[in-house]
N, CA and C atoms as a LAMMPS dump frame, in Angstrom:
ITEM: TIMESTEP
0
ITEM: NUMBER OF ATOMS
621
ITEM: BOX BOUNDS ff ff ff
-5.0000000000000000e+02 5.0000000000000000e+02
-5.0000000000000000e+02 5.0000000000000000e+02
-5.0000000000000000e+02 5.0000000000000000e+02
ITEM: ATOMS id mol type element x y z
1 1 1 N -144.689 62.078 -430.734
2 1 2 C -145.006 63.486 -430.899
3 1 3 C -146.432 63.627 -431.437
4 2 1 N -147.29 64.36 -430.719
5 2 2 C -148.667 64.537 -431.145
6 2 3 C -148.75 65.33 -432.449
7 3 1 N -147.83 66.262 -432.657
8 3 2 C -147.892 67.128 -433.83
9 3 3 C -147.478 66.412 -435.107
10 4 1 N -146.619 65.417 -434.992
11 4 2 C -146.097 64.767 -436.193
12 4 3 C -146.628 63.357 -436.401
13 5 1 N -147.195 62.752 -435.361
14 5 2 C -147.643 61.373 -435.468
15 5 3 C -146.5 60.382 -435.384
16 6 1 N -145.292 60.872 -435.115
17 6 2 C -144.121 60.002 -435.007
18 6 3 C -144.014 59.455 -433.579
19 7 1 N -143.415 58.295 -433.456
20 7 2 C -143.164 57.698 -432.143
21 7 3 C -141.659 57.507 -432.003
22 8 1 N -141.109 58.026 -430.909
23 8 2 C -139.648 57.972 -430.768
24 8 3 C -139.239 57.723 -429.329
25 9 1 N -138.164 56.979 -429.2
26 9 2 C -137.535 56.748 -427.901
27 9 3 C -136.183 57.462 -427.942
28 10 1 N -135.905 58.295 -426.951
29 10 2 C -134.648 59.044 -426.927
30 10 3 C -133.722 58.459 -425.872
31 11 1 N -132.527 58.05 -426.297
32 11 2 C -131.505 57.539 -425.383
33 11 3 C -130.425 58.605 -425.216
34 12 1 N -129.915 58.724 -423.996
35 12 2 C -128.85 59.688 -423.741
36 12 3 C -127.674 58.989 -423.083
37 13 1 N -126.49 59.194 -423.649
38 13 2 C -125.269 58.611 -423.104
39 13 3 C -124.261 59.728 -422.837
40 14 1 N -123.556 59.617 -421.719
41 14 2 C -122.528 60.603 -421.414
42 14 3 C -123.022 61.742 -420.546
43 15 1 N -124.026 61.451 -419.709
44 15 2 C -124.554 62.497 -418.826
45 15 3 C -123.482 63.049 -417.889
46 16 1 N -122.444 62.244 -417.64
47 16 2 C -121.386 62.674 -416.722
48 16 3 C -120.361 63.573 -417.406
49 17 1 N -120.493 63.764 -418.723
50 17 2 C -119.535 64.581 -419.462
51 17 3 C -119.664 66.048 -419.055
52 18 1 N -118.56 66.638 -418.626
53 18 2 C -118.572 68.029 -418.18
54 18 3 C -118.473 68.986 -419.366
55 19 1 N -119.35 69.989 -419.383
56 19 2 C -119.336 71.024 -420.411
57 19 3 C -119.475 72.368 -419.708
58 20 1 N -118.651 73.312 -420.104
59 20 2 C -118.684 74.637 -419.516
60 20 3 C -120.107 75.204 -419.588
61 21 1 N -120.559 75.816 -418.487
62 21 2 C -121.944 76.309 -418.412
63 21 3 C -122.264 77.299 -419.522
64 22 1 N -121.335 78.214 -419.813
65 22 2 C -121.57 79.214 -420.864
66 22 3 C -121.725 78.55 -422.228
67 23 1 N -120.929 77.508 -422.474
68 23 2 C -121.031 76.764 -423.737
69 23 3 C -122.352 76.015 -423.793
70 24 1 N -122.732 75.411 -422.671
71 24 2 C -123.963 74.627 -422.608
72 24 3 C -125.173 75.485 -422.934
73 25 1 N -125.187 76.702 -422.429
74 25 2 C -126.309 77.607 -422.691
75 25 3 C -126.409 77.934 -424.176
76 26 1 N -125.271 78.075 -424.846
77 26 2 C -125.284 78.393 -426.274
78 26 3 C -125.584 77.174 -427.134
79 27 1 N -125.499 75.986 -426.542
80 27 2 C -125.81 74.754 -427.274
81 27 3 C -127.293 74.422 -427.247
82 28 1 N -128.035 75.049 -426.338
83 28 2 C -129.44 74.667 -426.128
84 28 3 C -130.267 74.778 -427.412
85 29 1 N -130.215 75.938 -428.074
86 29 2 C -131.027 76.136 -429.278
87 29 3 C -130.617 75.221 -430.432
88 30 1 N -129.318 75.159 -430.791
89 30 2 C -128.956 74.266 -431.905
90 30 3 C -129.23 72.794 -431.601
91 31 1 N -129.026 72.374 -430.357
92 31 2 C -129.308 70.983 -430.001
93 31 3 C -130.804 70.69 -430.109
94 32 1 N -131.625 71.618 -429.613
95 32 2 C -133.076 71.449 -429.703
96 32 3 C -133.51 71.347 -431.153
97 33 1 N -132.925 72.179 -431.998
98 33 2 C -133.271 72.18 -433.418
99 33 3 C -132.898 70.847 -434.072
100 34 1 N -131.713 70.347 -433.763
101 34 2 C -131.269 69.086 -434.374
102 34 3 C -132.113 67.903 -433.914
103 35 1 N -132.516 67.898 -432.639
104 35 2 C -133.378 66.819 -432.146
105 35 3 C -134.749 66.91 -432.81
106 36 1 N -135.281 68.131 -432.932
107 36 2 C -136.564 68.309 -433.62
108 36 3 C -136.475 67.835 -435.062
109 37 1 N -135.353 68.131 -435.717
110 37 2 C -135.146 67.678 -437.096
111 37 3 C -135.2 66.163 -437.199
112 38 1 N -134.561 65.515 -436.227
113 38 2 C -134.526 64.052 -436.224
114 38 3 C -135.939 63.481 -436.123
115 39 1 N -136.773 64.118 -435.32
116 39 2 C -138.142 63.631 -435.144
117 39 3 C -138.989 63.913 -436.379
118 40 1 N -138.914 65.158 -436.864
119 40 2 C -139.807 65.585 -437.943
120 40 3 C -139.445 64.971 -439.289
121 41 1 N -138.166 65.03 -439.648
122 41 2 C -137.779 64.583 -440.985
123 41 3 C -136.82 63.411 -441.002
124 42 1 N -136.29 63.051 -439.829
125 42 2 C -135.413 61.894 -439.797
126 42 3 C -136.21 60.606 -439.708
127 43 1 N -137.078 60.538 -438.706
128 43 2 C -137.861 59.324 -438.484
129 43 3 C -139.061 59.25 -439.418
130 44 1 N -139.341 58.044 -439.866
131 44 2 C -140.534 57.82 -440.668
132 44 3 C -141.747 57.653 -439.746
133 45 1 N -142.942 57.738 -440.324
134 45 2 C -144.135 57.484 -439.517
135 45 3 C -144.206 55.98 -439.217
136 46 1 N -144.947 55.585 -438.179
137 46 2 C -144.982 54.173 -437.762
138 46 3 C -145.333 53.206 -438.889
139 47 1 N -146.287 53.583 -439.761
140 47 2 C -146.704 52.697 -440.84
141 47 3 C -145.567 52.457 -441.835
142 48 1 N -144.854 53.536 -442.179
143 48 2 C -143.734 53.422 -443.124
144 48 3 C -142.614 52.576 -442.533
145 49 1 N -142.339 52.788 -441.246
146 49 2 C -141.277 52.017 -440.587
147 49 3 C -141.642 50.531 -440.573
148 50 1 N -142.899 50.235 -440.252
149 50 2 C -143.327 48.838 -440.186
150 50 3 C -143.24 48.183 -441.562
151 51 1 N -143.621 48.937 -442.59
152 51 2 C -143.564 48.401 -443.954
153 51 3 C -142.12 48.138 -444.377
154 52 1 N -141.19 48.902 -443.815
155 52 2 C -139.779 48.723 -444.147
156 52 3 C -139.065 47.742 -443.236
157 53 1 N -139.818 47.066 -442.375
158 53 2 C -139.231 46.057 -441.491
159 53 3 C -138.558 46.628 -440.263
160 54 1 N -138.881 47.871 -439.937
161 54 2 C -138.315 48.499 -438.746
162 54 3 C -139.327 48.486 -437.6
163 55 1 N -138.854 48.602 -436.36
164 55 2 C -139.791 48.774 -435.239
165 55 3 C -140.558 50.08 -435.43
166 56 1 N -141.834 50.098 -435.061
167 56 2 C -142.629 51.318 -435.228
168 56 3 C -142.089 52.453 -434.372
169 57 1 N -141.444 52.099 -433.268
170 57 2 C -140.867 53.103 -432.38
171 57 3 C -139.476 53.483 -432.875
172 58 1 N -139.329 54.726 -433.321
173 58 2 C -138.032 55.198 -433.792
174 58 3 C -137.079 55.425 -432.633
175 59 1 N -135.808 55.538 -432.934
176 59 2 C -134.806 55.74 -431.883
177 59 3 C -133.927 56.942 -432.209
178 60 1 N -133.783 57.803 -431.221
179 60 2 C -132.858 58.924 -431.307
180 60 3 C -131.852 58.764 -430.175
181 61 1 N -130.58 58.805 -430.516
182 61 2 C -129.531 58.606 -429.516
183 61 3 C -128.661 59.862 -429.457
184 62 1 N -128.505 60.398 -428.249
185 62 2 C -127.65 61.562 -428.023
186 62 3 C -126.455 61.113 -427.196
187 63 1 N -125.262 61.377 -427.694
188 63 2 C -124.041 60.978 -426.985
189 63 3 C -123.164 62.2 -426.752
190 64 1 N -122.504 62.214 -425.605
191 64 2 C -121.548 63.282 -425.3
192 64 3 C -120.317 62.647 -424.671
193 65 1 N -119.129 63.038 -425.134
194 65 2 C -117.894 62.493 -424.574
195 65 3 C -116.736 63.411 -424.944
196 66 1 N -115.636 63.232 -424.239
197 66 2 C -114.418 63.983 -424.549
198 66 3 C -113.515 63.109 -425.409
199 67 1 N -112.934 63.717 -426.433
200 67 2 C -112.025 63 -427.326
201 67 3 C -110.828 63.911 -427.579
202 68 1 N -109.68 63.554 -426.993
203 68 2 C -108.514 64.418 -427.111
204 68 3 C -108.797 65.76 -426.48
205 69 1 N -108.609 66.824 -427.231
206 69 2 C -108.86 68.164 -426.707
207 69 3 C -110.202 68.707 -427.197
208 70 1 N -111.146 67.807 -427.464
209 70 2 C -112.462 68.221 -427.943
210 70 3 C -113.582 67.589 -427.121
211 71 1 N -114.71 68.288 -427.081
212 71 2 C -115.953 67.714 -426.582
213 71 3 C -116.778 67.342 -427.799
214 72 1 N -117.257 66.111 -427.851
215 72 2 C -118.03 65.623 -429.001
216 72 3 C -119.456 65.317 -428.569
217 73 1 N -120.413 65.835 -429.316
218 73 2 C -121.828 65.552 -429.066
219 73 3 C -122.445 65.089 -430.379
220 74 1 N -123.102 63.946 -430.357
221 74 2 C -123.739 63.439 -431.577
222 74 3 C -125.23 63.211 -431.351
223 75 1 N -126.01 63.489 -432.391
224 75 2 C -127.456 63.236 -432.38
225 75 3 C -127.741 62.301 -433.542
226 76 1 N -128.153 61.079 -433.233
227 76 2 C -128.372 60.071 -434.272
228 76 3 C -129.824 59.62 -434.289
229 77 1 N -130.324 59.332 -435.48
230 77 2 C -131.652 58.717 -435.601
231 77 3 C -131.546 57.49 -436.499
232 78 1 N -132.523 56.599 -436.355
233 78 2 C -132.526 55.394 -437.2
234 78 3 C -133.604 55.511 -438.269
235 79 1 N -133.704 56.71 -438.829
236 79 2 C -134.758 56.985 -439.805
237 79 3 C -134.394 56.683 -441.24
238 80 1 N -134.978 57.466 -442.145
239 80 2 C -134.876 57.174 -443.572
240 80 3 C -133.548 57.593 -444.181
241 81 1 N -132.801 58.435 -443.492
242 81 2 C -131.557 58.932 -444.071
243 81 3 C -131.823 60.096 -445.015
244 82 1 N -130.768 60.777 -445.42
245 82 2 C -130.896 61.942 -446.288
246 82 3 C -130.679 61.534 -447.748
247 83 1 N -131.665 61.812 -448.57
248 83 2 C -131.574 61.5 -449.998
249 83 3 C -130.769 62.597 -450.683
250 84 1 N -129.532 62.303 -451.054
251 84 2 C -128.646 63.317 -451.639
252 84 3 C -129.166 63.852 -452.977
253 85 1 N -129.831 62.991 -453.758
254 85 2 C -130.371 63.448 -455.048
255 85 3 C -131.443 64.519 -454.836
256 86 1 N -132.274 64.326 -453.811
257 86 2 C -133.325 65.311 -453.531
258 86 3 C -132.723 66.615 -453.022
259 87 1 N -131.674 66.509 -452.208
260 87 2 C -131.015 67.707 -451.696
261 87 3 C -130.397 68.496 -452.85
262 88 1 N -129.723 67.79 -453.755
263 88 2 C -129.099 68.459 -454.906
264 88 3 C -130.155 69.149 -455.774
265 89 1 N -131.259 68.432 -456.039
266 89 2 C -132.3 68.999 -456.881
267 89 3 C -132.939 70.207 -456.225
268 90 1 N -133.093 70.151 -454.903
269 90 2 C -133.656 71.275 -454.164
270 90 3 C -132.751 72.505 -454.268
271 91 1 N -131.427 72.27 -454.186
272 91 2 C -130.462 73.372 -454.297
273 91 3 C -130.534 74.011 -455.685
274 92 1 N -130.747 73.185 -456.701
275 92 2 C -130.869 73.697 -458.067
276 92 3 C -132.179 74.475 -458.222
277 93 1 N -133.279 73.91 -457.7
278 93 2 C -134.59 74.556 -457.821
279 93 3 C -134.614 75.921 -457.132
280 94 1 N -133.823 76.057 -456.069
281 94 2 C -133.799 77.318 -455.324
282 94 3 C -132.761 78.289 -455.874
283 95 1 N -132.096 77.882 -456.948
284 95 2 C -131.161 78.775 -457.614
285 95 3 C -129.835 78.947 -456.912
286 96 1 N -129.527 78.057 -455.967
287 96 2 C -128.263 78.172 -455.242
288 96 3 C -127.101 77.6 -456.053
289 97 1 N -127.38 76.564 -456.846
290 97 2 C -126.355 75.916 -457.655
291 97 3 C -126.955 75.522 -458.991
292 98 1 N -126.066 75.266 -459.957
293 98 2 C -126.52 74.762 -461.252
294 98 3 C -126.494 73.237 -461.222
295 99 1 N -127.144 72.626 -462.186
296 99 2 C -127.181 71.163 -462.26
297 99 3 C -125.776 70.591 -462.396
298 100 1 N -124.921 71.241 -463.185
299 100 2 C -123.566 70.731 -463.383
300 100 3 C -122.733 70.869 -462.108
301 101 1 N -123.006 71.921 -461.322
302 101 2 C -122.264 72.117 -460.079
303 101 3 C -122.614 71.052 -459.045
304 102 1 N -123.893 70.766 -458.872
305 102 2 C -124.289 69.772 -457.86
306 102 3 C -123.884 68.362 -458.274
307 103 1 N -123.764 68.137 -459.589
308 103 2 C -123.384 66.81 -460.079
309 103 3 C -121.984 66.425 -459.612
310 104 1 N -121.154 67.43 -459.31
311 104 2 C -119.776 67.164 -458.907
312 104 3 C -119.601 67.055 -457.391
313 105 1 N -120.676 67.272 -456.64
314 105 2 C -120.572 67.265 -455.179
315 105 3 C -120.535 65.844 -454.617
316 106 1 N -119.685 65.63 -453.625
317 106 2 C -119.666 64.351 -452.911
318 106 3 C -120.84 64.325 -451.934
319 107 1 N -121.072 63.177 -451.307
320 107 2 C -122.163 63.079 -450.333
321 107 3 C -121.956 64.052 -449.179
322 108 1 N -120.711 64.13 -448.676
323 108 2 C -120.42 65.026 -447.551
324 108 3 C -120.685 66.476 -447.941
325 109 1 N -120.278 66.858 -449.147
326 109 2 C -120.514 68.22 -449.627
327 109 3 C -121.996 68.483 -449.831
328 110 1 N -122.725 67.442 -450.222
329 110 2 C -124.173 67.576 -450.407
330 110 3 C -124.874 67.774 -449.068
331 111 1 N -124.444 67.025 -448.051
332 111 2 C -125.025 67.206 -446.716
333 111 3 C -124.803 68.638 -446.229
334 112 1 N -123.656 69.21 -446.579
335 112 2 C -123.329 70.57 -446.146
336 112 3 C -124.265 71.607 -446.765
337 113 1 N -124.9 71.257 -447.889
338 113 2 C -125.845 72.188 -448.51
339 113 3 C -126.995 72.508 -447.554
340 114 1 N -127.339 71.558 -446.707
341 114 2 C -128.447 71.752 -445.768
342 114 3 C -128.188 72.901 -444.81
343 115 1 N -126.894 73.212 -444.588
344 115 2 C -126.523 74.249 -443.624
345 115 3 C -126.319 75.613 -444.276
346 116 1 N -126.539 75.703 -445.584
347 116 2 C -126.314 76.974 -446.266
348 116 3 C -127.506 77.907 -446.081
349 117 1 N -127.211 79.175 -445.869
350 117 2 C -128.274 80.17 -445.767
351 117 3 C -129.037 80.212 -447.089
352 118 1 N -130.355 80.229 -447
353 118 2 C -131.164 80.286 -448.205
354 118 3 C -131.542 78.929 -448.76
355 119 1 N -131.064 77.854 -448.11
356 119 2 C -131.44 76.532 -448.643
357 119 3 C -132.939 76.325 -448.519
358 120 1 N -133.513 76.806 -447.396
359 120 2 C -134.954 76.697 -447.22
360 120 3 C -135.647 77.9 -447.835
361 121 1 N -136.82 77.68 -448.396
362 121 2 C -137.596 78.783 -448.958
363 121 3 C -138.473 79.437 -447.898
364 122 1 N -138.56 78.83 -446.719
365 122 2 C -139.388 79.397 -445.657
366 122 3 C -138.68 80.585 -445.026
367 123 1 N -139.454 81.609 -444.707
368 123 2 C -138.869 82.808 -444.105
369 123 3 C -138.629 82.63 -442.624
370 124 1 N -139.39 81.738 -442.002
371 124 2 C -139.22 81.48 -440.576
372 124 3 C -139.247 79.982 -440.331
373 125 1 N -138.46 79.554 -439.332
374 125 2 C -138.444 78.135 -438.989
375 125 3 C -139.682 77.798 -438.181
376 126 1 N -140.259 76.65 -438.447
377 126 2 C -141.399 76.186 -437.665
378 126 3 C -140.943 75.791 -436.279
379 127 1 N -141.944 75.599 -435.381
380 127 2 C -141.61 75.171 -434.021
381 127 3 C -140.891 73.83 -434.061
382 128 1 N -141.381 72.933 -434.913
383 128 2 C -140.691 71.661 -435.137
384 128 3 C -140.206 71.69 -436.581
385 129 1 N -139.036 72.281 -436.776
386 129 2 C -138.558 72.514 -438.141
387 129 3 C -137.992 71.244 -438.753
388 130 1 N -138.138 71.13 -440.076
389 130 2 C -137.594 69.986 -440.78
390 130 3 C -136.156 70.214 -441.157
391 131 1 N -135.475 69.16 -441.548
392 131 2 C -134.095 69.305 -441.988
393 131 3 C -134.044 70.277 -443.152
394 132 1 N -133.058 71.153 -443.099
395 132 2 C -132.933 72.143 -444.142
396 132 3 C -133.561 73.466 -443.761
397 133 1 N -134.413 73.497 -442.74
398 133 2 C -135.039 74.728 -442.297
399 133 3 C -134.259 75.27 -441.112
400 134 1 N -133.54 76.364 -441.335
401 134 2 C -132.827 76.986 -440.236
402 134 3 C -131.538 76.314 -439.829
403 135 1 N -131.069 75.339 -440.585
404 135 2 C -129.821 74.682 -440.202
405 135 3 C -128.622 75.603 -440.371
406 136 1 N -128.772 76.665 -441.181
407 136 2 C -127.693 77.644 -441.267
408 136 3 C -127.522 78.348 -439.925
409 137 1 N -128.642 78.538 -439.214
410 137 2 C -128.597 79.153 -437.885
411 137 3 C -127.902 78.223 -436.897
412 138 1 N -128.133 76.916 -437.041
413 138 2 C -127.472 75.925 -436.19
414 138 3 C -125.96 76.006 -436.369
415 139 1 N -125.509 76.002 -437.607
416 139 2 C -124.062 76.055 -437.859
417 139 3 C -123.47 77.373 -437.372
418 140 1 N -124.175 78.475 -437.564
419 140 2 C -123.681 79.773 -437.103
420 140 3 C -123.521 79.779 -435.588
421 141 1 N -124.516 79.235 -434.875
422 141 2 C -124.456 79.198 -433.414
423 141 3 C -123.281 78.359 -432.932
424 142 1 N -123.017 77.254 -433.603
425 142 2 C -121.917 76.38 -433.206
426 142 3 C -120.566 77.008 -433.579
427 143 1 N -120.514 77.669 -434.732
428 143 2 C -119.285 78.368 -435.119
429 143 3 C -118.946 79.474 -434.12
430 144 1 N -119.968 80.113 -433.558
431 144 2 C -119.755 81.203 -432.601
432 144 3 C -119.02 80.729 -431.344
433 145 1 N -119.139 79.442 -431.029
434 145 2 C -118.424 78.9 -429.865
435 145 3 C -117.237 78.041 -430.332
436 146 1 N -116.734 78.388 -431.522
437 146 2 C -115.536 77.775 -432.108
438 146 3 C -115.691 76.276 -432.342
439 147 1 N -116.919 75.863 -432.614
440 147 2 C -117.169 74.454 -432.871
441 147 3 C -117.468 74.191 -434.333
442 148 1 N -117.75 72.928 -434.651
443 148 2 C -118.107 72.536 -436.015
444 148 3 C -119.189 71.471 -435.944
445 149 1 N -119.963 71.345 -437.02
446 149 2 C -120.992 70.31 -437.084
447 149 3 C -120.866 69.589 -438.415
448 150 1 N -120.904 68.27 -438.348
449 150 2 C -120.762 67.448 -439.552
450 150 3 C -121.903 66.431 -439.621
451 151 1 N -122.188 65.989 -440.837
452 151 2 C -123.326 65.097 -441.075
453 151 3 C -122.878 63.796 -441.719
454 152 1 N -123.462 62.7 -441.254
455 152 2 C -123.25 61.391 -441.87
456 152 3 C -124.618 60.741 -441.986
457 153 1 N -124.914 60.163 -443.136
458 153 2 C -126.25 59.608 -443.341
459 153 3 C -126.215 58.441 -444.31
460 154 1 N -127.073 57.469 -444.056
461 154 2 C -127.221 56.318 -444.951
462 154 3 C -128.701 56.095 -445.212
463 155 1 N -129.037 55.953 -446.497
464 155 2 C -130.437 55.745 -446.869
465 155 3 C -130.99 54.501 -446.166
466 156 1 N -132.128 54.674 -445.505
467 156 2 C -132.795 53.566 -444.83
468 156 3 C -132.257 53.249 -443.452
469 157 1 N -131.099 53.814 -443.103
470 157 2 C -130.486 53.481 -441.81
471 157 3 C -130.502 54.649 -440.825
472 158 1 N -130.428 55.881 -441.344
473 158 2 C -130.501 57.003 -440.433
474 158 3 C -129.438 58.06 -440.667
475 159 1 N -129.447 59.046 -439.78
476 159 2 C -128.566 60.21 -439.912
477 159 3 C -127.942 60.546 -438.569
478 160 1 N -126.692 60.988 -438.605
479 160 2 C -125.998 61.441 -437.402
480 160 3 C -125.413 62.822 -437.634
481 161 1 N -125.745 63.742 -436.749
482 161 2 C -125.107 65.053 -436.72
483 161 3 C -124.087 65.027 -435.589
484 162 1 N -122.856 65.39 -435.875
485 162 2 C -121.791 65.372 -434.869
486 162 3 C -121.249 66.779 -434.653
487 163 1 N -121.345 67.236 -433.414
488 163 2 C -120.838 68.557 -433.027
489 163 3 C -119.51 68.354 -432.314
490 164 1 N -118.497 69.111 -432.729
491 164 2 C -117.189 69.061 -432.063
492 164 3 C -116.853 70.447 -431.527
493 165 1 N -116.487 70.483 -430.258
494 165 2 C -116.184 71.747 -429.591
495 165 3 C -114.82 71.667 -428.936
496 166 1 N -114.074 72.791 -428.912
497 166 2 C -112.792 72.78 -428.194
498 166 3 C -113.035 72.618 -426.704
499 167 1 N -112.213 71.819 -426.058
500 167 2 C -112.352 71.581 -424.621
501 167 3 C -111.839 72.803 -423.877
502 168 1 N -112.725 73.494 -423.178
503 168 2 C -112.328 74.723 -422.487
504 168 3 C -111.455 74.397 -421.281
505 169 1 N -110.569 75.339 -420.928
506 169 2 C -109.632 75.12 -419.827
507 169 3 C -110.343 74.895 -418.499
508 170 1 N -111.542 75.432 -418.362
509 170 2 C -112.24 75.31 -417.082
510 170 3 C -112.623 73.878 -416.747
511 171 1 N -112.668 72.988 -417.772
512 171 2 C -113.011 71.603 -417.487
513 171 3 C -111.932 70.636 -417.977
514 172 1 N -110.746 71.164 -418.283
515 172 2 C -109.653 70.299 -418.712
516 172 3 C -109.07 69.539 -417.52
517 173 1 N -108.686 68.294 -417.752
518 173 2 C -107.961 67.541 -416.735
519 173 3 C -106.544 68.104 -416.668
520 174 1 N -106.017 68.177 -415.47
521 174 2 C -104.699 68.793 -415.311
522 174 3 C -103.843 67.995 -414.332
523 175 1 N -102.532 68.14 -414.497
524 175 2 C -101.591 67.549 -413.549
525 175 3 C -100.953 68.678 -412.746
526 176 1 N -101.009 68.552 -411.423
527 176 2 C -100.437 69.577 -410.548
528 176 3 C -98.985 69.235 -410.217
529 177 1 N -98.144 70.239 -410.297
530 177 2 C -96.728 70.077 -409.989
531 177 3 C -96.306 71.181 -409.007
532 178 1 N -95.246 70.902 -408.275
533 178 2 C -94.689 71.893 -407.355
534 178 3 C -93.324 72.316 -407.863
535 179 1 N -93.128 73.614 -408.041
536 179 2 C -91.846 74.152 -408.472
537 179 3 C -91.469 75.289 -407.537
538 180 1 N -90.435 75.013 -406.694
539 180 2 C -90.001 76.025 -405.731
540 180 3 C -91.188 76.557 -404.93
541 181 1 N -91.969 75.621 -404.435
542 181 2 C -93.144 75.882 -403.595
543 181 3 C -94.304 76.566 -404.329
544 182 1 N -94.172 76.751 -405.638
545 182 2 C -95.27 77.295 -406.439
546 182 3 C -96.035 76.132 -407.078
547 183 1 N -97.373 76.166 -406.975
548 183 2 C -98.201 75.091 -407.513
549 183 3 C -98.597 75.442 -408.949
550 184 1 N -98.281 74.54 -409.888
551 184 2 C -98.54 74.78 -411.304
552 184 3 C -99.397 73.64 -411.853
553 185 1 N -100.402 73.987 -412.67
554 185 2 C -101.264 72.979 -413.302
555 185 3 C -100.995 72.964 -414.8
556 186 1 N -100.708 71.775 -415.324
557 186 2 C -100.489 71.6 -416.759
558 186 3 C -101.661 70.825 -417.354
559 187 1 N -102.345 71.362 -418.385
560 187 2 C -103.437 70.607 -419.021
561 187 3 C -102.927 69.273 -419.564
562 188 1 N -103.623 68.194 -419.222
563 188 2 C -103.203 66.852 -419.637
564 188 3 C -103.223 66.718 -421.162
565 189 1 N -104.096 67.467 -421.836
566 189 2 C -104.179 67.378 -423.296
567 189 3 C -102.873 67.752 -423.981
568 190 1 N -102.031 68.527 -423.286
569 190 2 C -100.772 68.94 -423.884
570 190 3 C -99.63 67.976 -423.636
571 191 1 N -99.875 66.893 -422.884
572 191 2 C -98.827 65.92 -422.577
573 191 3 C -98.652 64.948 -423.735
574 192 1 N -97.422 64.662 -424.083
575 192 2 C -97.138 63.63 -425.08
576 192 3 C -96.801 62.308 -424.4
577 193 1 N -96.127 62.377 -423.249
578 193 2 C -95.74 61.142 -422.559
579 193 3 C -95.402 61.475 -421.111
580 194 1 N -95.527 60.487 -420.25
581 194 2 C -95.152 60.636 -418.845
582 194 3 C -94.161 59.516 -418.521
583 195 1 N -92.991 59.879 -418.021
584 195 2 C -91.994 58.871 -417.675
585 195 3 C -91.69 58.958 -416.182
586 196 1 N -91.353 57.825 -415.62
587 196 2 C -91.035 57.765 -414.199
588 196 3 C -89.515 57.855 -414.021
589 197 1 N -89.066 58.749 -413.164
590 197 2 C -87.633 58.954 -412.921
591 197 3 C -87.314 58.509 -411.492
592 198 1 N -86.312 57.683 -411.375
593 198 2 C -85.929 57.2 -410.043
594 198 3 C -85.2 58.316 -409.281
595 199 1 N -85.139 58.17 -407.98
596 199 2 C -84.51 59.193 -407.147
597 199 3 C -83.022 59.328 -407.481
598 200 1 N -82.403 58.206 -407.916
599 200 2 C -80.962 58.229 -408.238
600 200 3 C -80.671 59.099 -409.467
601 201 1 N -81.682 59.311 -410.305
602 201 2 C -81.484 60.094 -411.529
603 201 3 C -81.667 61.587 -411.274
604 202 1 N -82.15 61.946 -410.09
605 202 2 C -82.391 63.365 -409.776
606 202 3 C -81.11 63.982 -409.248
607 203 1 N -80.701 65.061 -409.857
608 203 2 C -79.491 65.76 -409.442
609 203 3 C -79.835 67.156 -408.951
610 204 1 N -79.308 67.531 -407.797
611 204 2 C -79.545 68.85 -407.25
612 204 3 C -78.328 69.723 -407.498
613 205 1 N -78.525 70.872 -408.082
614 205 2 C -77.451 71.805 -408.326
615 205 3 C -77.308 72.74 -407.109
616 206 1 N -76.132 72.776 -406.543
617 206 2 C -75.92 73.672 -405.4
618 206 3 C -75.778 75.093 -405.863
619 207 1 N -76.395 76.007 -405.12
620 207 2 C -76.361 77.431 -405.483
621 207 3 C -75.072 78.056 -404.997
């Protein structure tokens, strides 16, 4: 990126994963924001990475797949990770929480602070916004399509944002059945088991 001086390679897995067009359109802005975050504040500059024994070229990996009745999309970077102590102190400095309140937060709860409205002191998000800037808008956009976003991070190893969305009926796998010449489709996600019945076990009731 010319604007940040960062060098990154982006890998994409799951291009064949089907996502409803209307959902995909609503994912564009939050996904763009999360990828920008990974570049701006996730990855270190080449000199810092080299000093830490990492390749100068950072890596961002985007994955999409179906899991049960959900579509899962993850954005991962191999950057510096999120410093929970700095996040807690920032929340205190901005008057969102007291020191005693943040002291009781787990790492997962601390990561969630990044998505709270007012966490950033900036009135507008930059074109390449950093983590904590506008992430409340990201969560709101994902909530609007009945999804959720969660964060996992390790210092020195990187950060992963995971978006989970309900699998819409328009792209659900289905099993077609015939009942009295009527064709019926049952979503496969609702199946618990499939058993094979021999012809001898089928009984026809005479009308």
